[in-house]
ZAPAVO-489647 format. One record per residue (C-alpha): x, y, z; residue number from 1. Coordinates in nm, 4 decimals, m for minus. Last residue first. Example, Ala and Ser with C-alpha at 12.3 -4.5 7.8 and 13.67 -1.06 7.14 Angstrom:
residues 2
       xx       yy       zz   n
   1.3670  m0.1060   0.7140   2
   1.2300  m0.4500   0.7800   1
end
This chain:
residues 520
       xx       yy       zz   n
   2.1051  m0.5825   2.0361 520
   1.9810  m0.3076   2.2745 519
   1.7475  m0.0247   2.1608 518
   1.7254   0.3237   2.3611 517
   1.8137   0.5256   2.0796 516
   2.1697   0.3862   2.0499 515
   2.3614   0.6806   2.1541 514
   2.7344   0.6854   2.0444 513
   2.9713   0.6530   2.3396 512
   3.1490   0.9764   2.3901 511
   3.5296   1.0222   2.4134 510
   3.6215   0.6615   2.3737 509
   3.8964   0.5531   2.6207 508
   4.2434   0.5611   2.4464 507
   4.4003   0.2363   2.4696 506
   4.6957   0.1368   2.6881 505
   4.9740  m0.1095   2.6920 504
   4.9383  m0.1580   2.3038 503
   4.8818  m0.5175   2.1848 502
   5.1485  m0.7913   2.1198 501
   5.0813  m0.9958   1.8007 500
   5.3288  m0.8592   1.5654 499
   5.3495  m0.8659   1.2053 498
   5.0862  m0.5756   1.1367 497
   5.3198  m0.3751   0.9310 496
   5.4822  m0.1864   1.2292 495
   5.4649  m0.2861   1.5847 494
   5.4519   0.0372   1.7880 493
   5.0744   0.0629   1.7946 492
   4.8718   0.3616   1.6570 491
   4.6542   0.5528   1.9038 490
   4.2951   0.5179   1.8871 489
   4.0542   0.8294   1.8007 488
   3.7074   0.8634   1.9394 487
   3.3897   0.6751   1.8953 486
   3.2130   0.8995   1.6706 485
   3.4586   0.8130   1.3768 484
   3.6363   0.4830   1.4434 483
   3.9396   0.5608   1.2564 482
   4.0245   0.9226   1.1737 481
   3.7013   1.0891   1.3383 480
   3.4612   1.3623   1.2490 479
   3.4416   1.3374   0.8752 478
   3.2244   1.0340   0.8367 477
   3.2189   0.9042   0.4755 476
   2.9027   0.6917   0.3353 475
   2.7762   0.9799   0.1233 474
   2.4334   0.9375  m0.0314 473
   2.3551   0.8505  m0.3983 472
   2.2048   0.5082  m0.3386 471
   2.0210   0.4177  m0.6622 470
   2.2085   0.0809  m0.7168 469
   2.1317  m0.0186  m0.3632 468
   2.4362  m0.1741  m0.2135 467
   2.4867  m0.5461  m0.2075 466
   2.7933  m0.5841   0.0296 465
   2.9310  m0.2591   0.1955 464
   3.2861  m0.2719   0.3011 463
   3.3261  m0.0711   0.6169 462
   3.6309   0.1005   0.7487 461
   3.9285   0.1007   0.9929 460
   3.7056  m0.0008   1.2978 459
   3.9188   0.0174   1.6024 458
   3.9141  m0.2897   1.8436 457
   3.9322  m0.1550   2.1809 456
   3.7118  m0.4543   2.3059 455
   3.4537  m0.1907   2.4524 454
   3.4751  m0.0103   2.1069 453
   3.4096  m0.3342   1.9253 452
   3.1103  m0.4100   2.1402 451
   2.9712  m0.0720   2.1064 450
   2.9966  m0.0715   1.7184 449
   2.8461  m0.4156   1.7052 448
   2.5555  m0.3128   1.9435 447
   2.4827  m0.0038   1.7340 446
   2.4664  m0.2297   1.4245 445
   2.2288  m0.4613   1.6149 444
   1.9894  m0.1776   1.6957 443
   1.9994  m0.0267   1.3385 442
   1.8960  m0.3750   1.2235 441
   2.1204  m0.5978   1.0328 440
   2.0681  m0.7265   0.6751 439
   1.9535  m0.4293   0.4739 438
   2.3012  m0.3630   0.3271 437
   2.5508  m0.6504   0.3598 436
   2.8165  m0.5604   0.6035 435
   3.2059  m0.6347   0.5842 434
   3.3524  m0.4614   0.8890 433
   3.7287  m0.3838   0.8634 432
   3.8976  m0.4520   1.1849 431
   4.1871  m0.3510   1.4231 430
   4.3794  m0.5456   1.6751 429
   4.3235  m0.8953   1.4752 428
   4.1715  m1.2279   1.4839 427
   4.2770  m1.2898   1.8632 426
   4.0675  m0.9579   1.9634 425
   3.7573  m1.1216   1.8320 424
   3.7539  m1.4000   2.0699 423
   3.6109  m1.1506   2.3257 422
   3.2954  m1.1096   2.1311 421
   3.1817  m1.4666   2.0950 420
   2.9261  m1.3975   1.8273 419
   2.5609  m1.5250   1.8784 418
   2.4223  m1.2699   1.6676 417
   2.6445  m1.1897   1.3515 416
   2.9962  m1.0299   1.4237 415
   3.1665  m1.2596   1.2191 414
   3.5456  m1.3570   1.1632 413
   3.8367  m1.3476   0.9190 412
   4.1732  m1.2660   1.0266 411
   4.4693  m1.1489   0.8214 410
   4.8171  m1.2395   0.9584 409
   5.1358  m1.1027   0.8001 408
   5.4638  m1.3077   0.8303 407
   5.8004  m1.1365   0.9017 406
   5.8742  m1.3522   1.1957 405
   5.6811  m1.6781   1.1797 404
   5.3648  m1.6926   1.3539 403
   5.2589  m1.9894   1.5602 402
   4.9033  m2.0518   1.4943 401
   4.6035  m1.9197   1.6955 400
   4.4476  m2.2007   1.9136 399
   4.5293  m2.0796   2.2780 398
   4.2404  m1.8365   2.2824 397
   3.9972  m1.8659   2.0064 396
   4.0385  m1.7224   1.6457 395
   4.1856  m2.0249   1.4792 394
   4.1795  m2.2216   1.1752 393
   4.4781  m2.1743   0.9553 392
   4.4581  m2.0771   0.5642 391
   4.7708  m2.0621   0.3652 390
   4.8099  m1.8160   0.0949 389
   4.6915  m1.9244  m0.2494 388
   4.9825  m2.0535  m0.4815 387
   4.7808  m2.3197  m0.6279 386
   4.4132  m2.2516  m0.5976 385
   4.2233  m2.3251  m0.2992 384
   3.8968  m2.5056  m0.2305 383
   3.7037  m2.4395   0.0776 382
   3.7372  m2.6203   0.4258 381
   3.9745  m2.3628   0.5948 380
   3.7951  m2.0609   0.4234 379
   3.4244  m2.1428   0.5070 378
   3.5287  m2.2801   0.8452 377
   3.1510  m2.3519   0.9543 376
   3.1359  m2.0094   1.1514 375
   3.4024  m1.7867   1.0228 374
   3.7247  m1.7517   1.2374 373
   3.9541  m1.8509   0.9524 372
   4.3195  m1.7071   1.0214 371
   4.4493  m1.6337   0.6948 370
   4.8243  m1.6369   0.6524 369
   5.0520  m1.4116   0.4522 368
   5.4029  m1.4450   0.3303 367
   5.5561  m1.1482   0.1845 366
   5.5006  m0.8363  m0.0599 365
   5.3326  m1.0247  m0.3461 364
   5.1301  m1.2244  m0.0764 363
   4.9424  m0.9040   0.0060 362
   4.7389  m0.8934  m0.3177 361
   4.6502  m1.2724  m0.2705 360
   4.5573  m1.2096   0.0679 359
   4.3157  m0.9226  m0.0231 358
   4.1591  m1.1544  m0.2868 357
   4.1179  m1.4465  m0.0458 356
   3.9764  m1.2347   0.2357 355
   3.7197  m1.0938  m0.0255 354
   3.6029  m1.4390  m0.1327 353
   3.5586  m1.5263   0.2590 352
   3.3865  m1.2104   0.3036 351
   3.1370  m1.2574   0.0083 350
   3.0571  m1.6199   0.1314 349
   3.0079  m1.4774   0.5049 348
   2.7635  m1.1874   0.3944 347
   2.5233  m1.1373   0.6886 346
   2.7554  m0.9488   0.9031 345
   3.1126  m1.0065   0.8426 344
   3.4383  m0.8988   1.0187 343
   3.7408  m0.8798   0.8356 342
   4.0386  m0.8740   1.0790 341
   4.3796  m0.6500   1.0592 340
   4.6868  m0.7303   1.2373 339
   4.8484  m0.4181   1.3849 338
   5.0201  m0.1090   1.2580 337
   4.7828  m0.0699   0.9761 336
   4.8865   0.0983   0.6529 335
   4.9281  m0.2255   0.4680 334
   4.5880  m0.3516   0.5756 333
   4.4247  m0.0318   0.4608 332
   4.5917  m0.0740   0.1173 331
   4.4715  m0.4233   0.1132 330
   4.1221  m0.3178   0.1823 329
   4.1342  m0.0682  m0.1201 328
   4.2941  m0.3211  m0.3486 327
   4.0545  m0.5843  m0.2508 326
   3.7611  m0.3590  m0.3046 325
   3.8810  m0.2571  m0.6485 324
   3.9640  m0.6176  m0.7590 323
   3.6183  m0.7269  m0.6324 322
   3.4440  m0.4622  m0.8181 321
   3.6267  m0.5406  m1.1469 320
   3.5549  m0.9196  m1.0919 319
   3.1861  m0.8446  m1.0260 318
   3.1662  m0.6321  m1.3516 317
   3.3094  m0.9095  m1.5459 316
   3.0876  m1.1617  m1.4062 315
   2.7914  m0.9492  m1.4564 314
   2.8849  m0.8918  m1.8327 313
   2.9375  m1.2724  m1.8963 312
   2.6216  m1.3805  m1.7034 311
   2.6112  m1.5111  m1.3616 310
   2.5390  m1.8551  m1.2535 309
   2.3092  m1.8863  m0.9461 308
   2.4598  m1.9125  m0.5992 307
   2.5180  m1.5230  m0.5676 306
   2.7938  m1.3119  m0.4383 305
   2.6760  m0.9820  m0.3266 304
   2.7848  m0.6899  m0.5260 303
   3.0890  m0.5200  m0.3443 302
   3.1298  m0.1511  m0.2046 301
   3.4463   0.0005  m0.0560 300
   3.5472   0.2565   0.2143 299
   3.2219   0.3039   0.3921 298
   3.3175   0.5396   0.6914 297
   3.2934   0.4089   1.0326 296
   3.0500   0.5012   1.3391 295
   2.8593   0.1688   1.2866 294
   2.5133   0.3558   1.2842 293
   2.6201   0.6373   1.1062 292
   2.8140   0.4413   0.8218 291
   2.5257   0.2202   0.7797 290
   2.2903   0.5187   0.7495 289
   2.4850   0.7100   0.4965 288
   2.5497   0.3815   0.2854 287
   2.1793   0.3623   0.2561 286
   2.0118   0.0128   0.3540 285
   1.9714   0.0530   0.7233 284
   1.7339  m0.2205   0.8707 283
   1.4555  m0.0720   1.0783 282
   1.2468  m0.3833   1.0978 281
   0.9289  m0.2060   1.1777 280
   0.9623   0.0581   0.9032 279
   1.0718  m0.1889   0.6480 278
   0.7848  m0.4181   0.7411 277
   0.5344  m0.1380   0.7040 276
   0.6687  m0.0389   0.3583 275
   0.6979  m0.4026   0.2383 274
   0.3351  m0.4917   0.3492 273
   0.2018  m0.1540   0.1942 272
   0.3770  m0.2296  m0.1401 271
   0.2649  m0.5913  m0.1320 270
  m0.0892  m0.4907  m0.0517 269
  m0.0840  m0.2300  m0.3278 268
   0.0649  m0.4873  m0.5795 267
  m0.1889  m0.7466  m0.4997 266
  m0.4818  m0.5058  m0.5421 265
  m0.3569  m0.4045  m0.8723 264
  m0.2845  m0.7579  m0.9885 263
  m0.6273  m0.8769  m0.8669 262
  m0.8085  m0.6056  m1.0503 261
  m0.6113  m0.6699  m1.3702 260
  m0.6929  m1.0341  m1.3285 259
  m1.0515  m0.9626  m1.2851 258
  m1.0582  m0.7557  m1.6070 257
  m0.8663  m1.0005  m1.7908 256
  m1.0605  m1.3097  m1.6965 255
  m1.3975  m1.1042  m1.7824 254
  m1.2550  m1.0314  m2.1243 253
  m1.1567  m1.3838  m2.1758 252
  m1.4979  m1.4945  m2.0542 251
  m1.6691  m1.2651  m2.3070 250
  m2.0123  m1.1408  m2.2028 249
  m2.3355  m1.1490  m2.3707 248
  m2.6446  m1.0180  m2.2179 247
  m2.9519  m1.2054  m2.2794 246
  m3.2760  m1.0248  m2.3945 245
  m3.5581  m0.8640  m2.2341 244
  m3.7324  m0.6251  m2.4626 243
  m3.6024  m0.2784  m2.4963 242
  m3.8699   0.0150  m2.4802 241
  m4.0818  m0.1287  m2.2081 240
  m4.3629   0.1435  m2.1337 239
  m4.4357   0.4425  m1.9250 238
  m4.5290   0.7251  m2.1419 237
  m4.8781   0.5722  m2.2222 236
  m4.9538   0.5846  m1.8494 235
  m4.8249   0.9284  m1.8348 234
  m5.0360   1.0468  m2.0975 233
  m5.3394   0.8558  m1.9658 232
  m5.3071   1.0468  m1.6216 231
  m5.3036   1.3971  m1.7546 230
  m5.6737   1.3811  m1.8365 229
  m5.7599   1.2797  m1.4673 228
  m5.5812   1.5630  m1.3184 227
  m5.6969   1.8070  m1.5900 226
  m6.0550   1.7011  m1.5165 225
  m6.0094   1.7833  m1.1352 224
  m5.8467   2.1170  m1.2258 223
  m6.1384   2.2415  m1.4511 222
  m6.3758   2.1405  m1.1719 221
  m6.2003   2.3095  m0.9145 220
  m6.1695   2.6243  m1.1303 219
  m6.5477   2.6229  m1.2189 218
  m6.6289   2.5977  m0.8462 217
  m6.3818   2.8887  m0.7804 216
  m6.5506   3.1059  m1.0233 215
  m6.8963   3.0223  m0.8895 214
  m6.7908   3.0993  m0.5401 213
  m6.6461   3.4401  m0.6638 212
  m6.9611   3.5320  m0.8289 211
  m7.1678   3.4217  m0.5269 210
  m6.9806   3.6310  m0.2974 209
  m6.9994   3.9302  m0.5119 208
  m7.3834   3.8859  m0.4948 207
  m7.3758   3.8622  m0.1218 206
  m7.1633   4.1687  m0.1009 205
  m7.4242   4.3745  m0.3164 204
  m7.7033   4.2520  m0.1158 203
  m7.5481   4.3503   0.2255 202
  m7.4785   4.7033   0.0681 201
  m7.8573   4.7246  m0.0567 200
  m7.9934   4.6265   0.2882 199
  m7.7832   4.9129   0.4449 198
  m7.9178   5.1513   0.2060 197
  m8.2688   5.0576   0.2637 196
  m8.4555   5.1002  m0.0889 195
  m8.6530   4.7882  m0.0517 194
  m8.6931   4.4204  m0.1495 193
  m8.6264   4.1924   0.1707 192
  m8.3279   3.9769   0.1705 191
  m8.4225   3.5920   0.1818 190
  m8.3524   3.5283  m0.1743 189
  m7.9957   3.6645  m0.1345 188
  m7.9399   3.4446   0.1738 187
  m8.0624   3.1332  m0.0035 186
  m7.8192   3.1951  m0.2928 185
  m7.5392   3.2431  m0.0367 184
  m7.6239   2.9311   0.1483 183
  m7.6271   2.7482  m0.1998 182
  m7.3000   2.9042  m0.2670 181
  m7.1559   2.7648   0.0502 180
  m7.2659   2.4192  m0.0300 179
  m7.1139   2.4448  m0.3969 178
  m6.7911   2.5593  m0.2353 177
  m6.7655   2.2437  m0.0235 176
  m6.8743   2.0359  m0.3262 175
  m6.5801   2.1926  m0.5086 174
  m6.3275   2.1364  m0.2189 173
  m6.4457   1.7725  m0.2386 172
  m6.4002   1.7571  m0.5999 171
  m6.0482   1.8760  m0.5762 170
  m5.9450   1.6228  m0.3303 169
  m6.1163   1.3526  m0.5307 168
  m5.9236   1.4735  m0.8368 167
  m5.5892   1.4548  m0.6416 166
  m5.6671   1.1071  m0.4968 165
  m5.7725   0.9747  m0.8574 164
  m5.4545   1.1255  m1.0132 163
  m5.2259   0.9599  m0.7260 162
  m5.4148   0.6251  m0.7459 161
  m5.3655   0.6511  m1.1341 160
  m5.0052   0.7195  m1.1290 159
  m4.9493   0.4538  m0.8515 158
  m5.1104   0.1953  m1.0638 157
  m4.9040   0.2921  m1.3659 156
  m4.5908   0.2504  m1.1662 155
  m4.6874  m0.0840  m1.0303 154
  m4.7934  m0.2147  m1.3790 153
  m4.4643  m0.0918  m1.5075 152
  m4.2563  m0.2533  m1.2471 151
  m4.4492  m0.5711  m1.2488 150
  m4.3991  m0.5821  m1.6341 149
  m4.0304  m0.5064  m1.6161 148
  m3.9827  m0.7582  m1.3304 147
  m4.1555  m1.0256  m1.5375 146
  m3.9559  m0.9520  m1.8445 145
  m3.6269  m0.9731  m1.6554 144
  m3.7234  m1.3038  m1.4842 143
  m3.8397  m1.4682  m1.8222 142
  m3.5052  m1.3390  m1.9784 141
  m3.2976  m1.4987  m1.6813 140
  m3.4989  m1.8286  m1.6929 139
  m3.4415  m1.8693  m2.0832 138
  m3.0737  m1.7963  m2.0328 137
  m3.0250  m2.0586  m1.7525 136
  m2.9981  m2.0718  m1.3864 135
  m3.0977  m1.7198  m1.3530 134
  m2.9777  m1.3557  m1.3324 133
  m3.1771  m1.0266  m1.3668 132
  m3.0614  m0.6872  m1.5021 131
  m3.3189  m0.3933  m1.5082 130
  m3.2258  m0.0638  m1.6884 129
  m3.4449   0.2472  m1.6165 128
  m3.4578   0.5159  m1.8571 127
  m3.6365   0.8478  m1.7438 126
  m3.3689   1.0555  m1.5755 125
  m3.1048   0.8576  m1.7728 124
  m2.9640   0.5267  m1.7546 123
  m3.0744   0.4610  m1.3968 122
  m2.9905   0.1228  m1.2765 121
  m3.1744  m0.1849  m1.1459 120
  m3.0759  m0.5247  m0.9854 119
  m3.1909  m0.8692  m0.9938 118
  m3.1022  m1.1936  m0.8363 117
  m3.0746  m1.0852  m0.4699 116
  m3.4257  m0.9641  m0.4718 115
  m3.5238  m1.3328  m0.5393 114
  m3.4280  m1.4259  m0.1918 113
  m3.6370  m1.1714  m0.0211 112
  m3.9352  m1.2359  m0.2503 111
  m3.9472  m1.6028  m0.1424 110
  m3.9435  m1.8425  m0.4212 109
  m4.2553  m2.0469  m0.5097 108
  m4.2276  m1.9488  m0.8546 107
  m4.5515  m1.8867  m1.0879 106
  m4.3659  m1.6471  m1.3053 105
  m4.6368  m1.3923  m1.2940 104
  m4.6462  m1.4547  m0.9126 103
  m4.2695  m1.4216  m0.8869 102
  m4.2958  m1.0850  m1.0825 101
  m4.5676  m0.9623  m0.8215 100
  m4.3495  m1.0701  m0.5179  99
  m4.0485  m0.8862  m0.6585  98
  m4.2451  m0.5725  m0.7077  97
  m4.3975  m0.5761  m0.3686  96
  m4.0768  m0.7072  m0.2052  95
  m3.9013  m0.3952  m0.2834  94
  m3.5787  m0.3724  m0.5064  93
  m3.7836  m0.1825  m0.8075  92
  m3.8830   0.0921  m0.5622  91
  m3.5228   0.1739  m0.4930  90
  m3.4506   0.1936  m0.8712  89
  m3.7689   0.4014  m0.9141  88
  m3.6482   0.6456  m0.6526  87
  m3.3011   0.6734  m0.8300  86
  m3.5051   0.7567  m1.1291  85
  m3.6968   1.0348  m0.9513  84
  m3.3822   1.1718  m0.7718  83
  m3.1797   1.2167  m1.1153  82
  m3.0621   1.5843  m1.0939  81
  m3.3858   1.6956  m1.2231  80
  m3.3090   2.0146  m1.4304  79
  m3.5118   1.9310  m1.7274  78
  m3.8062   1.8726  m1.5104  77
  m4.0204   1.5533  m1.4701  76
  m4.2691   1.6017  m1.1813  75
  m4.5631   1.3876  m1.3420  74
  m4.2987   1.1212  m1.4016  73
  m4.2653   0.8968  m1.7191  72
  m4.0471   0.5746  m1.6977  71
  m3.9160   0.4218  m2.0153  70
  m3.8068   0.0640  m1.9201  69
  m3.4990  m0.1129  m2.0507  68
  m3.4601  m0.4954  m2.0244  67
  m3.1373  m0.7108  m1.9155  66
  m3.0727  m1.0813  m1.9147  65
  m2.7905  m1.2515  m1.7312  64
  m2.6752  m1.6140  m1.7193  63
  m2.4377  m1.6515  m1.4137  62
  m2.0641  m1.5130  m1.4144  61
  m1.8341  m1.8002  m1.3692  60
  m1.7148  m1.8322  m0.9984  59
  m1.4046  m2.0852  m1.0300  58
  m1.2887  m1.9881  m1.3629  57
  m1.3420  m1.6047  m1.3436  56
  m1.2135  m1.6183  m0.9776  55
  m0.9096  m1.8064  m1.0949  54
  m0.7997  m1.5043  m1.3151  53
  m0.8218  m1.2736  m1.0212  52
  m0.6254  m1.5141  m0.7921  51
  m0.3585  m1.5492  m1.0662  50
  m0.3200  m1.1719  m1.1061  49
  m0.3412  m1.1224  m0.7088  48
  m0.0634  m1.3948  m0.6611  47
   0.1455  m1.2077  m0.9205  46
   0.0940  m0.8813  m0.7357  45
   0.1842  m1.0513  m0.4100  44
   0.4860  m1.2108  m0.5495  43
   0.6072  m0.8822  m0.6992  42
   0.5420  m0.7093  m0.3773  41
   0.7513  m0.9758  m0.1932  40
   1.0344  m0.9936  m0.4392  39
   1.0544  m0.6387  m0.4889  38
   1.1745  m0.6040  m0.1143  37
   1.4793  m0.4062  m0.2018  36
   1.2527  m0.1348  m0.3709  35
   1.0556  m0.1167  m0.0395  34
   1.3914  m0.0411   0.1403  33
   1.4894   0.2053  m0.1220  32
   1.1613   0.3905  m0.0937  31
   1.1980   0.3869   0.2981  30
   1.5326   0.5267   0.2894  29
   1.4342   0.8036   0.0721  28
   1.1251   0.8650   0.2665  27
   1.3048   0.8942   0.5952  26
   1.0466   0.8987   0.8775  25
   1.0786   1.0818   1.1808  24
   1.3280   1.3134   1.0435  23
   1.6837   1.3203   1.1841  22
   1.7765   1.6085   1.4230  21
   2.0649   1.8028   1.3039  20
   2.4100   1.7115   1.4219  19
   2.5680   1.9206   1.7109  18
   2.8311   2.1508   1.5957  17
   3.1921   1.9880   1.6785  16
   3.3705   2.0220   2.0053  15
   3.7388   2.0909   1.9899  14
   3.9811   1.8627   2.1206  13
   4.1641   1.8233   1.8046  12
   4.0900   1.4493   1.7892  11
   3.7163   1.5469   1.7838  10
   3.4826   1.5759   2.0899   9
   3.1529   1.4208   2.0124   8
   2.8569   1.5153   1.7710   7
   2.5072   1.3760   1.8386   6
   2.3708   1.1058   1.6347   5
   2.0225   1.1005   1.4641   4
   1.8426   0.7768   1.4024   3
   1.7287   0.6609   1.0661   2
   1.4165   0.4586   0.9527   1
end
């Protein structure tokens, strides 16, 4: 947002300290620029608010029914993080359950299409809420009930299949043990009776093995029975605890929620667009930046002249600010050795009003003529009060009016894009820039300063129009008496700005101000 400037040789010939490098992004300037674009982000926020409210009207919520199912799991644990209920939610959104529900409803709809009309959510680790939509309340209730029944039936079937599979596996292991036990019993019967120590040891091991196998067979029988016994408890624990019913919703509440969401989204989009636009446009707003880019101090500030009627307090404040600015500019014109011109950038209306005020302040000391060089001749074609200084068109070579002795001339022109730069010297040998904050880009402000320096037109100061109310930066440059960073200019020998001749020589600017590689 800002560009750093290098120090130059001052009027005393001493080299000042180099300026500190400017930050890549000036947050203060960015905040001010975004605040000045409040019309943009207020408009996007309002548009988002209206769009959110319109969504409620144009896309009303379809009839919805909900039911709650208590789901019992064999692996239920107090520390379960919700994995089991999330698995149930995922199983609910399968074509198998959707197809079973459609079969119960007798609907020819495809399961893939039906899956978009319902959803599940885990309330707790064992409570599953099912919501279904339909063309009517009755259809939504029927769909929710069918889905709950299909899910319960599928869950019970999976519990039973798992229990049967586990019991079958245990019984298979038991049968293997029994076969081995029969072999052990046969081996015991085949052992010869006698007192042989080796035969006695072998018989002892066979009896121990038979006891072990018998114990394991009993254990497998018990585990298979427990597997089948636990299934009825899980089946009974899985049930519909809240019958399907229509979900009531308030259109006003939905409209308020959607409008609030739209308002927030619109505001965020507007702020982002304003921030990006401010960074890309790079239009200085702070008086510190305007002064730095133009190479001249801000000597006065004025509110922007608006077309709409102003209130009493605003009119009083505007009159006070205009009187203060006119006094400051008139003081500058009186102290100038040559005619002074007011050059506007983005504020022709305010500049014309300021020129009239300055001319009235100077008319008390002698005759004053305003040379109108504004586009459209705003001063020459405007309304005049009795006793106002005369206005003459001019500003081009050979068109300036004949100036009687002792008459002061005040030129008014423009430095907007498309300006005929060489004509500015006929408006005045010195200038006061009247710039609207945030109007010109940094590159164009550099162009204005460079062109005026090339024309040897010193800038006595800057009048800032429509400054930001929260701007607390300093708009004064301390390293030059007239054009600051572009070097001092000698005073002309013609007093009071009544002459039209120019000095024989002008001081060459000591060091042109860098313009960051940009060209206006």
